[in-house]
C-alpha positions in Angstrom: -19.0 -58.1 -5.9 -22.3 -59.8 -5.0 -24.7 -58.5 -2.4 -27.3 -60.4 -0.4 -30.1 -59.5 -2.9 -28.2 -61.1 -5.7 -27.1 -57.9 -7.4 -23.6 -58.0 -8.8 -21.8 -54.7 -8.8 -18.4 -54.4 -10.5 -15.7 -52.1 -9.2 -16.0 -49.9 -12.2 -19.7 -49.5 -11.9 -19.4 -48.9 -8.2 -16.7 -46.3 -8.6 -18.8 -44.5 -11.3 -21.7 -44.5 -8.9 -19.6 -42.9 -6.2 -18.2 -40.3 -8.5 -21.6 -39.3 -9.6 -22.6 -38.9 -6.0 -19.5 -36.8 -5.3 -20.2 -34.2 -8.0 -22.0 -31.7 -5.8 -19.1 -31.6 -3.4 -16.6 -30.5 -6.0 -17.7 -26.9 -5.9 -17.0 -26.6 -2.2 -13.8 -28.7 -1.7 -11.0 -30.2 -3.7 -11.8 -33.6 -2.2 -14.3 -35.7 -4.0 -16.8 -38.0 -2.2 -14.5 -40.8 -3.3 -11.8 -39.2 -1.0 -14.3 -38.6 1.8 -15.4 -42.2 1.7 -11.8 -43.3 2.0 -11.2 -40.9 4.9 -14.4 -42.0 6.7 -13.6 -45.7 6.6 -9.8 -45.7 6.6 -9.3 -43.3 9.4 -5.8 -41.8 9.4 -5.1 -42.3 5.7 -4.4 -39.5 3.3 -7.3 -39.5 0.8 -4.9 -39.1 -2.1 -3.3 -42.4 -1.0 -6.7 -43.9 -1.1 -7.0 -43.2 -4.7 -4.1 -45.5 -5.4 -5.5 -48.4 -3.4 -8.0 -49.8 -5.9 -9.0 -52.8 -3.8 -9.1 -50.8 -0.6 -11.3 -48.2 -2.1 -13.9 -50.8 -3.0 -14.1 -51.9 0.7 -14.2 -48.3 1.7 -17.3 -47.7 -0.4 -19.0 -50.7 1.2 -18.0 -49.4 4.6 -19.6 -46.0 3.7 -22.9 -47.6 2.9 -22.8 -49.9 6.0 -20.6 -48.7 8.9 -20.3 -45.0 8.2 -24.1 -44.4 7.6 -25.7 -47.0 9.9 -28.8 -44.9 10.0 -29.6 -45.6 6.3 -32.0 -48.3 5.2 -33.4 -49.8 2.1 -36.3 -47.3 2.4 -34.1 -44.3 1.9 -34.4 -42.3 -1.3 -32.1 -43.3 -4.2 -29.4 -40.7 -4.1 -28.9 -40.9 -7.9 -32.5 -39.8 -8.4 -31.7 -36.6 -6.6 -28.5 -35.7 -8.4 -28.7 -35.6 -12.2 -26.9 -34.1 -15.1 -27.6 -33.9 -18.8 -25.0 -34.5 -21.4 -24.4 -32.5 -24.6 -22.5 -29.5 -25.5 -24.0 -27.3 -22.7 -24.5 -28.9 -19.3 -27.6 -27.9 -17.3 -27.4 -28.4 -13.5 -30.5 -28.4 -11.3 -30.3 -27.6 -7.6 -33.1 -29.9 -6.8 -35.2 -32.6 -8.4 -37.8 -31.0 -10.6 -41.3 -32.3 -11.3 -42.7 -31.2 -14.6 -46.2 -30.1 -14.6 -48.3 -30.0 -17.8 -51.5 -27.9 -18.4 -53.6 -27.4 -21.4 -51.8 -24.2 -22.1 -48.5 -26.0 -22.6 -45.7 -27.5 -20.5 -44.4 -25.7 -17.5 -42.1 -26.7 -14.6 -43.2 -26.9 -11.1 -40.2 -25.1 -9.8 -39.2 -21.7 -11.2 -35.8 -21.1 -12.6 -33.9 -18.0 -13.5 -31.6 -19.0 -16.4 -28.7 -17.0 -17.8 -25.6 -18.4 -19.6 -22.3 -18.0 -17.7 -19.0 -17.2 -19.2 -18.4 -20.9 -20.2 -21.7 -21.1 -22.1 -23.3 -23.5 -19.6 -26.6 -22.7 -17.9 -27.5 -22.9 -14.3 -31.1 -23.2 -13.1 -32.1 -22.2 -9.6 -35.2 -23.9 -8.5 -37.6 -22.2 -6.1 -38.7 -24.3 -3.2 -39.4 -23.2 0.4 -38.9 -19.4 0.8 -36.2 -18.1 3.0 -34.8 -14.7 4.0 -31.6 -15.0 2.1 -30.7 -13.3 -1.2 -28.7 -15.1 -3.8 -27.3 -14.2 -7.2 -27.6 -16.8 -9.9 -26.3 -15.9 -13.3 -26.5 -12.2 -12.6 -30.1 -12.3 -11.2 -30.7 -11.6 -7.6 -33.6 -13.3 -5.9 -35.0 -12.4 -2.6 -37.9 -14.0 -0.8 -39.4 -13.9 2.6 -40.0 -16.9 4.8 -43.5 -18.4 5.4 -43.3 -17.1 9.0 -43.2 -13.5 7.8 -46.8 -13.6 6.7 -47.8 -13.8 10.3 -47.6 -10.3 11.9 -49.6 -7.8 14.0 -51.5 -5.1 12.2 -49.5 -1.9 12.2 -46.1 -3.5 12.3 -43.5 -2.2 9.9 -40.7 -4.1 8.1 -38.1 -3.6 5.5 -36.9 -6.1 2.9 -33.8 -5.9 0.6 -34.8 -7.0 -3.0 -32.2 -6.5 -5.7 -31.8 -2.8 -6.3 -34.7 -2.0 -4.0 -35.4 -1.5 -0.3 -39.1 -2.5 0.1 -40.9 -1.1 3.1 -43.8 -3.2 4.3 -46.6 -2.9 6.8 -48.9 -5.4 8.3 -52.5 -5.4 7.3 -55.0 -8.1 8.3 -52.1 -10.3 9.6 -50.2 -10.2 6.3 -47.2 -8.2 5.1 -48.0 -5.9 2.2 -45.7 -3.5 0.3 -46.2 0.1 1.3 -43.5 1.8 -0.8 -39.9 1.2 -1.9 -36.6 3.1 -2.4 -34.1 2.6 -5.2 -30.6 2.0 -3.9 -27.8 4.3 -5.3 -25.1 2.7 -7.5 -22.6 3.3 -4.7 -24.6 1.3 -2.2 -25.2 -1.7 -4.4 -22.7 -4.3 -5.4 -22.4 -6.2 -8.7 -24.3 -9.1 -7.2 -27.3 -6.8 -7.0 -27.6 -6.4 -10.7 -30.7 -7.5 -12.7 -30.9 -8.0 -16.4 -29.6 -5.3 -18.8 -32.8 -4.2 -20.5 -31.2 -2.0 -23.1 -32.2 -4.2 -26.0 -35.7 -5.0 -24.7 -37.5 -3.4 -27.7 -34.9 -4.1 -30.4 -36.2 -5.5 -33.7 -33.7 -7.7 -35.6 -30.9 -6.3 -33.4 -31.7 -2.6 -33.5 -34.4 0.0 -32.7 -34.0 1.3 -36.2 -35.6 -1.8 -37.5 -38.7 -1.4 -35.5 -40.9 0.2 -38.2 -44.1 -0.2 -36.3 -43.2 1.7 -33.1 -45.8 4.3 -32.1 -46.0 7.1 -29.5 -45.4 6.3 -25.8 -48.5 6.1 -23.6 -48.6 7.4 -20.0 -51.1 5.7 -17.8 -52.9 8.5 -16.0 -53.6 6.3 -13.0 -50.0 6.0 -11.9 -47.9 7.8 -14.6 -46.3 4.6 -15.7 -44.9 5.0 -19.3 -45.5 2.3 -21.9 -44.0 2.0 -25.3 -46.5 1.0 -28.0 -46.5 -0.3 -31.5 -49.0 -0.5 -34.4 -50.0 -3.8 -35.8 -51.7 -3.5 -39.2 -52.5 -5.2 -42.5 -53.3 -3.2 -45.6 -54.8 -4.4 -48.9 -55.4 -2.2 -52.0 -54.9 1.0 -49.9 -57.4 -0.2 -47.2 -56.6 -1.4 -43.7 -57.9 -4.9 -43.0 -57.0 -4.2 -39.4 -55.0 -1.7 -37.5 -54.6 -1.5 -33.8 -52.2 -0.1 -31.2 -50.7 -2.4 -28.5 -48.5 -2.0 -25.4 -45.0 -3.2 -26.2 -44.6 -4.4 -22.6 -46.9 -6.2 -20.1 -49.3 -4.1 -18.0 -47.9 -3.0 -14.6 -50.6 -1.6 -12.5 -51.9 -2.2 -9.0 -50.7 -3.0 -5.5 -48.0 -5.7 -5.2 -48.7 -8.6 -2.9 -46.3 -11.5 -2.1 -46.5 -14.8 -3.9 -47.7 -16.7 -0.8 -50.6 -14.3 -0.3 -54.0 -15.0 -2.1 -55.4 -11.9 -3.7 -58.7 -11.2 -1.9 -59.4 -7.5 -1.9 -62.0 -6.8 -4.5 -61.6 -3.1 -4.0 -58.0 -2.9 -4.9 -56.1 -4.2 -8.1 -53.6 -6.7 -6.7 -50.6 -7.9 -8.7 -47.7 -10.2 -8.3 -44.1 -9.5 -9.4 -41.7 -12.3 -10.4 -39.6 -13.5 -7.5 -41.5 -11.0 -5.3 -39.2 -8.4 -6.7 -40.7 -5.0 -7.7 -37.9 -4.6 -10.3 -39.4 -7.2 -12.6 -42.8 -5.4 -12.6 -41.2 -2.1 -13.3 -38.9 -3.2 -16.1 -41.2 -4.7 -18.8 -42.0 -8.1 -17.2 -45.0 -6.4 -15.7 -47.4 -7.6 -13.1 -49.1 -11.0 -13.0 -52.8 -11.3 -12.2 -55.4 -14.0 -11.7 -58.1 -14.2 -14.4 -60.8 -12.5 -12.2 -58.3 -9.7 -11.3 -57.3 -9.1 -14.9 -61.0 -8.9 -16.0 -62.0 -6.5 -13.2 -64.2 -9.2 -11.6 -64.8 -10.3 -8.0 -62.3 -12.9 -6.7 -65.2 -15.4 -6.6 -65.3 -15.5 -10.4 -62.1 -17.6 -10.4 -64.4 -20.5 -9.2 -67.7 -19.5 -10.8 -69.2 -18.6 -14.2 -69.5 -14.8 -14.6 -72.9 -13.5 -13.6 -73.9 -17.0 -12.3 -74.5 -15.7 -8.8 -74.4 -12.6 -6.7 -70.8 -13.4 -5.6 -69.6 -13.2 -9.2 -71.6 -10.2 -10.5 -70.0 -8.5 -13.5 -70.2 -4.7 -13.4 -68.7 -4.2 -16.9 -71.1 -2.4 -19.2 -70.5 -2.8 -22.9 -70.7 0.2 -25.2 -74.1 1.0 -26.7 -75.2 -1.5 -29.3 -73.1 -4.3 -27.7 -74.2 -7.0 -25.4 -71.3 -9.4 -25.1 -69.1 -9.1 -22.0 -66.8 -11.9 -22.9 -65.9 -13.3 -26.3 -63.6 -13.4 -29.3 -64.1 -9.8 -30.3 -65.0 -8.2 -26.9 -63.0 -5.2 -26.0 -63.1 -5.6 -22.2 -61.2 -2.9 -20.2 -60.5 -5.1 -17.2 -57.5 -3.6 -15.4 -56.2 -1.8 -18.5 -56.4 2.0 -18.6 -59.6 3.7 -19.8 -59.7 3.6 -23.6 -57.7 0.4 -23.7 -58.8 -3.3 -23.4 -57.3 -6.7 -22.7 -56.0 -8.3 -25.9 -58.8 -10.6 -27.2 -58.7 -13.8 -29.1 -59.3 -12.3 -32.5 -56.4 -9.9 -32.0 -54.1 -12.8 -31.1 -55.2 -14.6 -34.2 -53.8 -11.9 -36.4 -50.3 -12.9 -35.1 -50.9 -16.6 -35.9 -48.7 -16.5 -39.0 -45.7 -15.6 -36.9 -43.4 -17.9 -34.9 -43.0 -17.2 -31.2 -39.6 -15.7 -31.8 -41.1 -12.9 -34.0 -43.1 -11.7 -30.9 -40.2 -12.3 -28.4 -37.7 -9.8 -27.1 -34.0 -10.8 -27.3 -33.8 -10.5 -23.5 -33.3 -14.0 -22.2 -34.4 -15.5 -25.5 -32.8 -16.0 -28.9 -35.4 -14.1 -30.9 -35.9 -11.6 -33.7 -38.9 -9.6 -32.3 -39.7 -8.5 -35.9 -43.3 -7.5 -34.9 -42.2 -5.2 -32.1 -44.3 -7.1 -29.6 -41.2 -7.6 -27.3 -42.6 -10.4 -25.1 -40.5 -11.3 -22.1 -40.4 -14.9 -20.6 -41.7 -14.0 -17.1 -43.6 -17.3 -16.8 -46.5 -17.5 -14.3 -47.4 -17.9 -10.7 -49.2 -21.2 -9.8 -50.2 -22.0 -6.3 -47.7 -19.7 -4.7 -44.8 -20.9 -6.9 -43.2 -19.1 -9.9 -43.0 -21.3 -12.9 -41.3 -21.3 -16.3 -39.3 -18.0 -16.0 -37.0 -17.7 -18.9 -39.0 -20.3 -20.9 -42.4 -18.8 -21.8 -45.0 -16.1 -21.1 -48.7 -16.4 -20.7 -51.4 -13.8 -21.4 -55.0 -13.8 -20.2 -57.9 -13.5 -22.8 -61.4 -12.3 -21.9 -63.1 -15.7 -22.3 -64.0 -18.4 -19.8 -64.3 -22.1 -20.6 -65.7 -23.4 -17.4 -66.4 -22.3 -13.8 -62.7 -22.6 -13.0 -60.9 -22.4 -16.4 -60.4 -19.5 -18.8 -58.7 -18.8 -22.1 -55.0 -17.9 -22.3 -52.4 -17.3 -25.0 -48.9 -18.7 -24.6 -45.7 -17.4 -26.3 -42.2 -19.0 -26.2 -39.2 -18.4 -28.4 -40.5 -20.7 -31.1 -44.2 -21.2 -30.9 -47.5 -19.6 -29.7 -50.7 -21.3 -28.8 -53.9 -21.0 -26.8 -54.8 -22.9 -23.7 -57.4 -23.0 -20.9 -55.6 -23.2 -17.5 -57.1 -22.6 -14.0 -58.4 -19.1 -13.4 -56.3 -19.0 -10.2 -53.1 -19.0 -12.2 -51.4 -15.5 -12.2 -50.3 -14.4 -15.7 -49.6 -11.4 -17.8 -51.8 -8.9 -19.6 -51.3 -6.9 -22.9 -53.5 -3.9 -23.4 -54.8 -2.8 -26.9 -56.3 0.6 -27.7 -60.0 0.6 -28.3 -61.2 0.7 -31.9 -64.4 0.2 -33.8 -65.2 -3.5 -34.5 -68.5 -4.4 -36.0 -68.0 -8.0 -35.2 -68.3 -7.4 -31.5 -72.0 -8.4 -30.8 
């Protein structure tokens, strides 16, 4: 068939096009779009009969693009560009077109996804776009988010929000909803769709806790009584330790949760984000996510300024006696870690450089060995109010800045690990290391 613009479209190609367009309808109805087209243009005919009319179907499709959708024009988006599938053994379906975004810290996706294999081995990715009030279950993970209109409120107003296994109680402060406290739902009041991930094997090394030779004593944060598992990372030569330090086996989870569409701005309170605005993720190893200034215990202005470059970005951190560096490769900067602990620095990350990402990664959501006991979880990050790369990678802040608006970060995925220098405004994870003597800290 030849159109006015000279393009020749065969019946086979045209039918293939229509079938591709009809794919999203199959989950909701037994009729394909091929059937609906026939019904639209051949009113009164059984769509199953339309399947047998090869020539009639061709004209029905043309009718669909002309008579049935008279409002369409050549300026409309190409529908094929919005519905895509990838071939191979496991099909991956995306609920919206996804724009990849690359930073110097690695590749990340503009839309967040919560990925978990279903019973057929396929994976479904749920992209985060505009927030709404509904909760949905995707591969066993429940996401709940509030609409943009919910950030507009009157001071003193109270609200409740269902989020997975939690009821979150919020109050309005300065025209914005903030979490006040939350209750955990009982098993009898929650359905199977409320379930999050099973975290039983979070700290397993090579498939068992018995293989985690470096596990150390649990640590209780005196500020909020949160309990952290820890492990020792050490290297010995001729009976002498070349290095030996104790690390949290999960991401730091300290501070007041704020919603993803709220910019942290209170320099008197430690503010954190939880993946999907769901407290469960903060409380179960994924930890809080912090902007660089928040992680380092600096004023918010330092996300756009060099530290100590002005009164707005004044650093109150006082190094121990004999030290002058406040940021650097060997600096043990407390930041928002508990007293006696510091944010993992570049030199400490370098000691893991001989391992693959999988050696540092928990088997939760990843195919990994976790032989080191680091137990990293792929929580991704928060960028400009949108959660990115959940299930793909995790990012950790380092106490070093590269420019007024960029700082150093370490990235771990199931295969690799690397450093990068993204925007300080990005919200990412923190690992805390117990303080020790290091003569290289200037």
